N, C-alpha and C positions, 0 to 999 in steps of 0.2 A: 874219748876220755876214759882212762883205765880206772876202774873202781875196785878191783880186787885187793889193792893195797889198803883201801879204806874200809872195806866191808869185813871187819873183824867180828868175832863173836860179841865183843863189847859194843860195837856199833849196832849190830843186829838187836841186842838187848835194849839199847837206847831207842832205836826205831820202834820197837814194841812198846816201850814206855810212853813214847809220844802218842802212839795210836790209842792208848788207854785213857788219855786225858779227854774229859767229856765236854769242857766248855772253855771260853776265853779266860775265865778267872783261874781255872786249874792250869791252863797253859802258861799264864802269866806267873803264877806261883812257882811252877817248876822252872821256868826260865830264870827267875830271880835267884833261885837256889843253885842252879847249875852254871849260869854264866855270870860274868861281871857285868855291871851296868854298861861299861864301854863295849863289851862284846855284843850285848843286846842291841845297842845303838848302831854298832857297825853292821850287824846282820840286817837290821831294819833299813839302814842307809843303803845297803847293796840292793835290797828289793826296790827301794825308791828309785835308785839309779836305773835298774832294769826296767821299771815301768816307764820312766822318762825316755829311755832309749827306744823302747817298744813303741812309744807314741811319736817318735821321730825327732825328739829334741837333740840338739847338737852338743857335743862334748863340752864346749866352752860355757854354754848356758847351764848345763848340769853341774859343772865344777863350781861356777859362781853361786848358784842357788843352794847347793848342798854342802859345799866344802870338801867333797870327795876329790881325791887326787886323780890326775889323768891316768895313772897306773891302775887305780881301782876301777875307774870307768872302763878302761880298755879290757881289764880282766872280766868284768861283768859282760861287756859286749861280746867277748870271745865265748863265754859260756852261753849267752843267748844264741849265738850263731853256730857254735860247734860243740856245745856241751851235751848233757844228758837229757835236756828238755825240761828240767825242773822249774827254772824261772818261767818259761813260757806257759807251762801247765798252771802254775800258781797265778800268773798274770791273767790268763784266760778265765780262771775260776773267780778271781777277784772282780773282773769285769762282769761276769755273769751274776755274781752275788750283788754287785753294785746295782745292776738293773733290777734285781729282785728286791733289794733294799729300797730303791727309789719307789717302786710300786707299793711296797708295804708302807713307806713313809707317807705317800699320798693318801693311803687308806687310813692310817693311824698316826697323826702327828706326835702323840705321846710316846709311841715306841721309837720313833725316829729321834726324839730328844733324848731318850734313855740310851740309845745306841751311840749318839754323839757324845754323851757324857761318860761313856765307858773308858776306863784308862787304857784299854788296848785298841780303841777305835782310832783308825788313821785320821779321822776328821776331828778328833777330840782336841780342844785347846790345850789339854794337859799332855798330849803326845809330844815328846821332845822333837825339835827340828835341829838338824845339824847346823852349826853356825859356819860361816865362810872362814872364820879364823881357825876352825878346827879341821885341818886337813889330815887325811890318813897317811 
């Protein structure tokens, strides 16, 4: 995958800006300002698709559960298999963090409840799920 067309000075500055964000709330605030709600949902949906593919789910089930198009699922699968490794890196880190979060939750139920209530928590009831009617 060629990245030189993408890696402009503006993109480099954007990457630096992302690295300066200290916590989930700051990342959320920045995303809300930089992206449309649909763009945020689309990006989050692609990560969900990548995680499902990584866990061995089949395209039809992913499409039915998420509303993602077959084209989007195929693009994510292509990136998982032949891309720069970004999806896999994030998936692996989320798995590792999930294990750490589970251990912390067992030790402190109040911190687990706070994490689940976070608007950026993937397990939060407030976290939007893509409906099957909304295909990309």
